[in-house]
LOVEXVO-375264 format. One record per residue: residue number from 1; residue in one letter; y, z, x of N, C-alpha, C, O in turn. Coordinates in Angstrom, 3 decimals. Each point is the difference from the previous one (the first is absolute). Layout:
BEGIN
+-----+------+----------+----------+----------+----------+----------+----------+----------+----------+----------+----------+----------+----------+
|  nr | rest |  n.north |     n.up |   n.east | ca.north |    ca.up |  ca.east |  c.north |     c.up |   c.east |  o.north |     o.up |   o.east |
+-----+------+----------+----------+----------+----------+----------+----------+----------+----------+----------+----------+----------+----------+
| NUM |    A |        Y |        Z |        X |        Y |        Z |        X |        Y |        Z |        X |        Y |        Z |        X |
...
+-----+------+----------+----------+----------+----------+----------+----------+----------+----------+----------+----------+----------+----------+
! end
This chain:
BEGIN
+-----+------+----------+----------+----------+----------+----------+----------+----------+----------+----------+----------+----------+----------+
|  nr | rest |  n.north |     n.up |   n.east | ca.north |    ca.up |  ca.east |  c.north |     c.up |   c.east |  o.north |     o.up |   o.east |
+-----+------+----------+----------+----------+----------+----------+----------+----------+----------+----------+----------+----------+----------+
|   1 |    M |   13.382 |   -4.907 |   -5.480 |   -1.173 |    0.018 |   -0.455 |   -0.396 |    1.159 |   -0.536 |    0.217 |    1.054 |    0.598 |
|   2 |    L |   -1.237 |   -1.107 |   -2.527 |    0.081 |    1.522 |    0.266 |   -1.090 |    1.150 |    0.343 |   -0.084 |    1.192 |   -0.295 |
|   3 |    F |   -0.833 |   -2.221 |    1.163 |   -1.128 |   -0.139 |    1.206 |   -0.158 |    0.015 |    0.972 |   -1.110 |   -0.212 |    0.489 |
|   4 |    D |    2.180 |    0.475 |    0.202 |    0.552 |    0.053 |    1.502 |   -0.727 |    1.157 |    0.289 |   -1.116 |   -0.039 |    0.519 |
|   5 |    N |    1.860 |    1.359 |   -0.917 |   -0.493 |    1.314 |    0.718 |   -1.397 |    0.580 |   -0.843 |   -0.309 |    1.148 |   -0.318 |
|   6 |    I |   -0.262 |   -2.229 |    0.143 |   -1.432 |    0.719 |   -0.845 |   -1.825 |   -0.108 |    1.317 |   -0.780 |   -0.939 |    0.159 |
|   7 |    P |    0.790 |    2.020 |    0.324 |   -1.122 |   -0.694 |    1.234 |   -1.627 |   -0.675 |    0.271 |   -1.121 |    0.234 |   -0.451 |
|   8 |    E |    1.369 |   -0.636 |    0.870 |   -1.369 |   -1.114 |   -0.287 |   -0.712 |    1.228 |    0.149 |    0.515 |    0.939 |    0.607 |
|   9 |    V |   -2.176 |   -0.829 |   -1.340 |   -1.122 |    0.585 |    0.565 |   -0.947 |   -0.528 |   -0.494 |   -0.171 |   -0.448 |   -1.134 |
|  10 |    E |   -0.858 |    0.525 |    2.531 |   -1.364 |   -0.526 |    0.177 |   -0.801 |    0.669 |   -1.258 |    0.362 |    1.003 |   -0.615 |
|  11 |    P |   -1.748 |   -1.929 |    0.327 |   -0.683 |    1.093 |   -0.571 |   -0.642 |    0.527 |    0.633 |   -0.343 |   -0.715 |    0.941 |
|  12 |    D |   -0.047 |    1.621 |   -0.911 |   -1.235 |    0.477 |    0.482 |   -1.296 |    0.466 |   -0.746 |   -0.008 |   -0.298 |   -1.194 |
|  13 |    L |   -1.098 |    0.977 |    1.667 |   -1.248 |   -0.467 |   -0.648 |   -0.371 |    0.023 |   -1.387 |   -0.683 |   -0.768 |   -0.679 |
|  14 |    E |    1.567 |    2.304 |    0.306 |   -0.153 |    0.789 |   -1.760 |    0.917 |   -1.278 |   -0.285 |    0.053 |   -0.074 |   -1.228 |
|  15 |    D |    0.423 |   -0.590 |    1.584 |    1.091 |   -0.639 |   -0.761 |   -0.807 |   -1.592 |   -0.441 |    0.365 |   -0.586 |   -1.019 |
|  16 |    I |   -1.218 |    0.143 |    1.712 |   -0.572 |   -0.981 |    0.723 |   -1.261 |    0.334 |   -1.265 |   -0.688 |   -0.626 |   -0.806 |
|  17 |    E |    0.877 |    1.744 |    1.163 |   -1.586 |    0.226 |   -1.165 |    0.265 |   -0.748 |   -1.462 |   -0.366 |   -0.988 |   -0.636 |
|  18 |    A |    1.741 |    2.766 |    0.486 |    0.458 |   -0.279 |   -1.292 |    0.056 |   -1.646 |   -0.445 |   -0.649 |   -0.331 |   -0.992 |
|  19 |    I |    1.441 |   -0.711 |    1.747 |   -0.193 |   -1.002 |   -0.351 |   -1.194 |   -0.864 |   -0.544 |   -0.318 |   -0.891 |   -0.787 |
|  20 |    A |   -0.049 |    1.618 |    1.585 |   -1.487 |   -1.203 |   -0.301 |   -0.769 |   -0.050 |   -1.011 |   -0.759 |   -0.843 |   -0.478 |
|  21 |    R |    1.311 |    2.653 |    0.037 |   -0.662 |    0.762 |   -1.495 |    0.777 |   -0.559 |   -0.962 |   -0.691 |   -0.069 |   -1.017 |
|  22 |    I |    1.854 |   -0.396 |    0.807 |    1.108 |   -0.917 |   -0.994 |   -0.390 |   -1.650 |    0.007 |    0.412 |   -0.840 |   -0.801 |
|  23 |    E |   -1.487 |    0.591 |    2.142 |    0.342 |   -1.440 |   -0.006 |   -1.704 |   -0.394 |   -1.095 |   -0.488 |   -0.833 |   -0.764 |
|  24 |    V |    0.298 |    1.727 |    1.230 |   -1.694 |   -0.340 |   -1.158 |    0.607 |    0.419 |   -1.071 |   -0.901 |    0.409 |   -0.732 |
|  25 |    R |    1.559 |   -0.318 |    0.390 |    0.139 |    0.331 |   -1.730 |    0.554 |   -0.996 |   -0.913 |    0.990 |    0.662 |   -0.311 |
|  26 |    N |   -0.808 |   -2.197 |   -0.644 |   -0.188 |   -0.208 |   -0.056 |    0.796 |   -0.358 |   -1.271 |    0.225 |    1.011 |   -0.666 |
|  27 |    D |    0.307 |   -2.229 |    0.088 |    0.612 |    0.506 |   -1.852 |   -0.148 |    1.007 |   -0.891 |    0.556 |    0.987 |   -0.483 |
|  28 |    S |   -2.002 |   -1.956 |    0.459 |   -0.814 |    0.593 |   -1.153 |   -0.022 |    1.793 |   -0.478 |   -0.295 |    0.426 |   -1.116 |
|  29 |    D |    0.620 |    0.238 |    2.094 |    0.177 |    1.184 |    0.290 |    0.688 |    0.402 |   -0.515 |    0.061 |    1.219 |   -0.159 |
|  30 |    Y |    0.929 |   -2.201 |   -0.433 |    1.240 |    0.214 |   -1.264 |    0.141 |   -0.288 |   -1.392 |    0.147 |   -1.157 |   -0.394 |
|  31 |    K |   -0.187 |    2.244 |   -0.452 |   -0.200 |   -0.477 |   -1.074 |    0.924 |   -1.253 |   -0.840 |   -0.266 |   -0.620 |   -1.029 |
|  32 |    T |    1.137 |    0.575 |    1.709 |    1.404 |   -0.821 |   -0.897 |    1.086 |   -0.710 |    1.787 |   -0.001 |    0.438 |    1.150 |
|  33 |    K |    0.361 |   -1.015 |   -1.462 |    1.046 |   -0.723 |    0.881 |    0.997 |    1.045 |   -0.197 |    0.779 |   -0.427 |    0.852 |
|  34 |    E |   -0.068 |    1.682 |   -1.406 |    1.017 |    0.893 |    0.683 |   -0.739 |    1.515 |    0.161 |    0.369 |    1.163 |   -0.161 |
|  35 |    E |   -1.325 |   -1.678 |    0.474 |   -0.501 |    0.931 |    0.570 |   -1.096 |   -0.406 |    1.340 |   -0.997 |    0.571 |    0.443 |
|  36 |    M |    1.582 |   -1.597 |   -0.132 |   -0.599 |   -0.413 |    1.326 |    1.716 |   -0.232 |    0.733 |    0.069 |   -0.147 |    1.220 |
|  37 |    E |    0.894 |    0.137 |   -1.848 |    1.710 |   -0.107 |    0.343 |    0.272 |    1.367 |    0.186 |    0.894 |    0.397 |    0.748 |
|  38 |    Y |   -1.293 |    0.000 |   -1.100 |    0.961 |    1.779 |   -0.473 |   -1.022 |    1.419 |   -0.353 |    0.284 |    0.773 |   -0.916 |
|  39 |    N |   -1.982 |   -0.526 |    2.161 |    0.131 |    0.478 |   -0.330 |   -0.191 |    1.780 |    0.529 |   -0.745 |    0.979 |   -0.056 |
|  40 |    G |    2.150 |   -1.537 |    0.619 |    0.920 |    1.511 |    0.524 |   -0.419 |    0.269 |    1.613 |    0.549 |    0.832 |    0.723 |
|  41 |    K |   -1.477 |   -1.590 |   -0.389 |   -0.585 |    0.354 |    1.226 |    0.759 |   -0.620 |    0.960 |    0.397 |   -1.107 |   -0.363 |
|  42 |    I |    0.032 |    1.532 |    1.762 |    0.556 |   -0.842 |    1.051 |   -0.494 |    0.700 |    1.130 |    0.193 |    1.196 |    0.220 |
|  43 |    L |   -0.939 |   -2.109 |    0.602 |   -0.705 |    0.095 |    1.692 |    1.242 |   -0.203 |    0.472 |    0.551 |   -1.094 |   -0.115 |
|  44 |    V |    0.066 |    2.229 |    0.748 |    1.499 |   -0.360 |    1.034 |   -0.847 |    0.596 |    1.424 |   -0.844 |    0.887 |   -0.132 |
|  45 |    R |    1.109 |   -1.365 |    1.236 |    0.485 |    0.361 |    1.994 |    0.889 |    0.326 |    0.330 |    0.889 |   -0.851 |    0.036 |
|  46 |    V |   -0.658 |    1.797 |    0.265 |    0.973 |    0.755 |    0.562 |   -0.290 |    0.590 |    1.406 |   -0.973 |    0.502 |    0.564 |
|  47 |    P |    2.083 |   -0.751 |   -0.301 |    0.147 |    1.355 |    2.085 |   -1.193 |    1.454 |   -0.846 |    0.164 |    0.591 |   -1.067 |
|  48 |    K |   -1.181 |   -0.465 |    2.012 |   -0.316 |    1.800 |    0.323 |    1.442 |    0.468 |   -0.228 |    0.302 |    0.387 |   -1.129 |
|  49 |    S |    0.574 |   -0.389 |    2.065 |    1.125 |    1.220 |   -0.242 |    1.028 |    0.013 |   -1.925 |    0.432 |    0.925 |   -0.687 |
|  50 |    L |   -0.443 |   -2.719 |    0.472 |    0.567 |    0.664 |   -0.745 |   -0.729 |    0.541 |   -1.650 |    0.740 |    0.315 |   -0.932 |
|  51 |    H |   -2.251 |   -0.291 |    0.820 |   -1.087 |    0.636 |   -0.310 |    0.417 |    1.402 |    0.620 |    0.425 |    0.843 |   -0.791 |
|  52 |    R |   -0.463 |   -0.701 |    1.385 |   -0.088 |    1.436 |    0.546 |    1.540 |    0.836 |   -0.697 |    0.041 |    1.117 |   -0.516 |
|  53 |    D |    0.831 |   -1.856 |    0.671 |    1.505 |    0.684 |   -0.437 |   -0.441 |   -0.100 |   -1.881 |   -0.079 |    0.938 |   -0.793 |
|  54 |    L |   -0.146 |   -2.476 |    0.532 |   -0.431 |    0.411 |   -1.516 |   -0.144 |    1.219 |   -0.676 |    0.781 |    0.545 |   -0.779 |
|  55 |    L |   -2.248 |   -0.071 |    1.312 |   -1.145 |    0.884 |   -0.695 |    0.459 |    1.188 |    0.269 |   -0.391 |    1.054 |   -0.502 |
|  56 |    A |    1.375 |   -1.222 |    1.438 |    1.142 |    2.126 |    0.545 |    0.946 |   -0.084 |   -0.684 |    0.413 |    1.063 |   -0.463 |
|  57 |    Q |    0.508 |   -2.648 |    0.020 |    0.684 |    0.148 |   -1.041 |   -0.229 |    0.659 |   -1.648 |    0.800 |    0.714 |   -0.604 |
|  58 |    A |   -2.506 |   -1.338 |   -0.008 |   -0.654 |    0.279 |   -0.700 |   -0.737 |    1.182 |   -0.104 |   -0.594 |    0.137 |   -1.070 |
|  59 |    K |    0.473 |    0.753 |    1.899 |   -0.276 |    0.743 |   -0.349 |    1.355 |    1.443 |    0.289 |    0.002 |    1.102 |   -0.549 |
|  60 |    N |    0.865 |   -1.562 |    1.425 |    1.526 |    0.829 |   -0.567 |    0.895 |    0.121 |   -0.919 |    1.042 |    0.654 |   -0.058 |
|  61 |    E |   -1.945 |   -1.871 |   -1.180 |    0.255 |   -0.114 |   -0.801 |   -1.283 |    0.679 |   -1.096 |    0.253 |    0.163 |   -1.194 |
|  62 |    G |   -1.517 |    0.164 |    1.739 |   -0.415 |    0.933 |   -1.172 |   -1.273 |   -1.651 |   -0.433 |   -0.959 |    0.204 |   -0.744 |
|  63 |    V |    1.118 |   -1.130 |    1.126 |   -0.300 |   -1.024 |   -1.135 |   -0.795 |   -0.752 |    0.826 |   -0.015 |    0.356 |    1.179 |
|  64 |    S |   -0.884 |   -1.636 |   -1.599 |   -1.300 |   -0.609 |    0.637 |    0.851 |   -1.278 |    0.871 |    1.117 |   -0.458 |   -0.243 |
|  65 |    L |   -1.967 |    0.131 |    1.196 |    0.824 |   -1.002 |    0.263 |    0.113 |   -1.537 |   -0.159 |    0.325 |   -1.005 |    0.633 |
|  66 |    N |   -0.812 |    1.431 |   -1.930 |   -0.336 |   -1.646 |   -1.130 |    1.471 |    0.579 |   -1.256 |    0.989 |   -0.616 |   -0.395 |
|  67 |    Q |   -1.430 |    1.862 |    0.137 |    1.662 |    0.234 |   -0.756 |    1.383 |   -0.518 |    0.554 |    0.951 |   -0.542 |   -0.562 |
|  68 |    F |   -1.264 |    1.025 |    2.298 |    1.400 |   -0.343 |    0.532 |    0.375 |   -0.893 |    0.228 |    1.229 |   -0.049 |   -0.021 |
|  69 |    I |   -1.704 |   -0.773 |    0.254 |   -0.468 |   -1.383 |    0.507 |    0.543 |   -0.906 |   -1.271 |    0.314 |   -1.114 |    0.418 |
|  70 |    V |   -0.103 |    1.252 |   -1.872 |   -0.242 |   -0.459 |   -0.972 |    1.410 |    0.493 |   -0.400 |    1.000 |   -0.711 |   -0.101 |
|  71 |    Y |   -1.063 |    1.730 |   -0.061 |    2.044 |    0.585 |    0.124 |    0.805 |   -0.232 |    0.990 |    1.175 |    0.333 |   -0.155 |
|  72 |    K |   -1.591 |   -0.969 |    1.442 |    0.887 |   -0.423 |    0.982 |    0.236 |   -1.442 |    0.042 |    0.949 |   -0.476 |    0.623 |
|  73 |    L |   -2.014 |   -0.414 |   -1.443 |   -0.040 |   -1.663 |   -0.640 |    0.364 |    0.003 |   -1.148 |   -0.033 |   -1.181 |   -0.346 |
|  74 |    A |    0.542 |    2.110 |   -0.911 |    0.701 |    0.038 |   -0.877 |    0.622 |    0.047 |    0.356 |    0.556 |    0.829 |   -0.721 |
|  75 |    G |    0.390 |   -1.126 |    1.753 |    1.698 |    0.816 |   -0.101 |    0.244 |    1.163 |    0.841 |    0.583 |   -0.107 |    1.079 |
|  76 |    Q |   -1.044 |    1.298 |   -1.571 |    0.652 |    1.208 |    0.301 |    0.285 |    0.358 |    1.525 |    0.570 |    1.052 |    0.292 |
+-----+------+----------+----------+----------+----------+----------+----------+----------+----------+----------+----------+----------+----------+
! end
């Protein structure tokens, strides 16, 4: 399967607080259906070791972590 090698990650307190902030936001916060579906934000929890490795790679490339992840997601 595609996701067999992805480790399961338990949320820590920071994740739980972030999820709570997101859950209080409702559909009326978006102006249109398109903005609701494609607002450009994705919340992803990853193992701390992966976070550390991605950040190191981004620094090595001289870009922000966000830029590096977008680059990787785009298939580069």
